[in-house]
C-alpha positions, 0 to 999 in steps of 0.5 A: 675178861670172863664173865663174872661168877655168880659168887662175884657179886653178893647181893643182899638177901633182904632185896629179895623178900621185897620183891613181893611188895612192888608186885603187890603195888602193881597188882593194885594199879593194874585192877584199880578199875575193876575196884573202882578205885580212883587212879592218880597219875604223877611224876617227878617228887614222892607225893604218895604219901598224900594220895595214900592218906587220901584214899587213892592209888597212884601210878608213877610215870617214871617208876613204870618206865623204868619197870619196862625197861628193866624187863625189857617190855618198853619198845611197844611203848616207845614205838607208839610214842615214835609214831605219835611224833616223839623224837628219840632224844626227848626224854626216854622216861617221858617218851616211854610214858606218853607212848604208855598213855597213847596206848592207854587212851587206845585201850580204852577206846577198844574196850568201850567198842568191845574190841578185845585183843589179846595180844594187847591184853598181855603187853605190860605197857598197854596195861596201865589204866587211865587216871582220874586226875594228873598231878605234876610236881617235877624239880630240875627238869624243864621236860618233866615240868612239862610232861604230864601237860603233854600227857594232858593233851594225848588224853583229850584234855578231859582229865583233870590236872594239878602242877606243883611248881618247885623252883631250882636251887641256885645257891647263888646268895651270899647266905645260900648253902645246902639246907640254909639260906634265905633262898632255901626257906623261901622255896620251902614255904613256896612249895608248902603253900602249893602242897596245901593247895594240892590236897584242896584240889583232891578233896574236889576230885574225890569228893570227900575231906582229906585225912590228916591223920592219915598223913602224919602216920605215913610220915611216921613210917617214911621218916623211920624208914629212911633213918634206918636207911640212912644207917645202913648206908653209913655202914657201907664206908666199912672195908670191905663194902657190905653192900653196893650202889646196886643194892641201893637201886634194887630198894629205890622203889620202896622208899620212893613210892611203894605205900608207907606202912609197918611193912616198909619199916620192916623192909629196911630194917632187914635191909640195916640187920643184913649190913650190920651181919656183913659188917660183923663177919667182914662179908663182902659185897664184891669178891675180893673187893679191890676198888672203891667207886662212885656212880653219877648219873641216873641208873641205866634200867635196861642193863642192871645185870650187865653193869654189876657184872662189868664191876663186879669181874674187875674187883670194883664196888660201887659204893654210892652214887648221886642217884641213890644217896642224895635223893628219896627222903634222904634228910628225914630230920627235916620231916615233922611227923605232927606237922608234915608238910613244910618237910615234905615241901623240902624234900621235894626241892632236894631232887639231885637235879634241883641244886646248883653246881656248888651243892652238887660238888658239896655232897659228892665230895662228901660221899667220896670222903665218907666212903673212902672212894678211889674215882668216880664213873659218870653215867652220861644219860643220853636223853637227861640233860638235867643229870649229865649238865654239871658232870664235866664240871664235877670230874673237874673239881674232883680231880682237882680237890681230891685227885679222883679220876673219872670215866665217862660212859654213854648210855640211857635211863629207858633206851637200850640202843644208846648204851655204849658197852664196849667204850665203858669196859676199856674206859674202866679198865684204863682208870683202874691202872690209873689207880694202881699206879697212884697207889704204887706211887703212894706206897713208894713214897710212904716207904721213903718217908718212913726209911 
């Protein structure tokens, strides 16, 4: 099939305006040492409002690995990790970031000796400054929970480290359910108590009292931005879809780790307004939309453009996904802006890999019904077992309970060598044919009943 023409994918223009926010963020990270700013490396949950209120700069390990991969600049970090002994089956986020830690340590040693390598200076993977301290707050993944401890070892165990433990939400008690039950309440209290201890730790590291007013103000911005984001997502139930999964992928950085402020609220307000305008005018995100699918899996950052084209040229709108729609401050009503810690703790528990199967099925079914979807595409992320673990059961459940067909394709979050494009395209073609057959049968059955 021929490549999609530029008009096949109608991206949100408001996302373009947000690119400078990401560039400004990373510029602050890369210049932290020159400005004598304290830098924390962290992974997992969105702890950045706490760091921001404490006057820190913060570098999110997964975000940096994703950026390297999206720009196809991940090879030097992955090679460094490989040479150090980390196998290719290790989470490629972690492997890329651990390689970055090795390069950061190497760069520090060379600069301290007056050795400057221009090639390394130009290598983005080598530019991440060494941290003043490390914080881990990872849900639903044993690798993620050990990731920063390994980073700590790589950096020589001289860097202070703090770990926030996030318990898995099994939801197997009689009163369990999404956002309810004894397990939910106890886990919320448990994590909230640790966040207070984290703030005590940060006060020791910075040598100054924590600014609680700054945290409250920051969480007001995040809550408002999240409410606007959810409102805009809900508009995509419209036919045709005014925005797609790929548009929401482009705004993950903003809601996940960029500074909380009026610019964040303005950014998502512009997205909502553009989507509302598209709904009113009948403007579609995909030219001649014919199919509407769900995407289950973390994004394959090496293949953003490729995947968008693969689906668009077949008139497929990927409307929603577990990674975008069930993560990143997705339940803003939980946030009490006057006393935000418990609501923050609850969001950290709501990582889309931190739920038992029944909960995952619950919100997948909800999204498929809300957005009127025809099937599910599962990205079987090679090195992320936490995300892929329940996918086979989920596919069977959605077929049985909703009659939704599905396909699986293999890829990875940050290692493009695992991507199998030919398999994706052949399986996608087969699923779309299945959807066509089902629609034809439904049409015949409906015509017969009305005769």
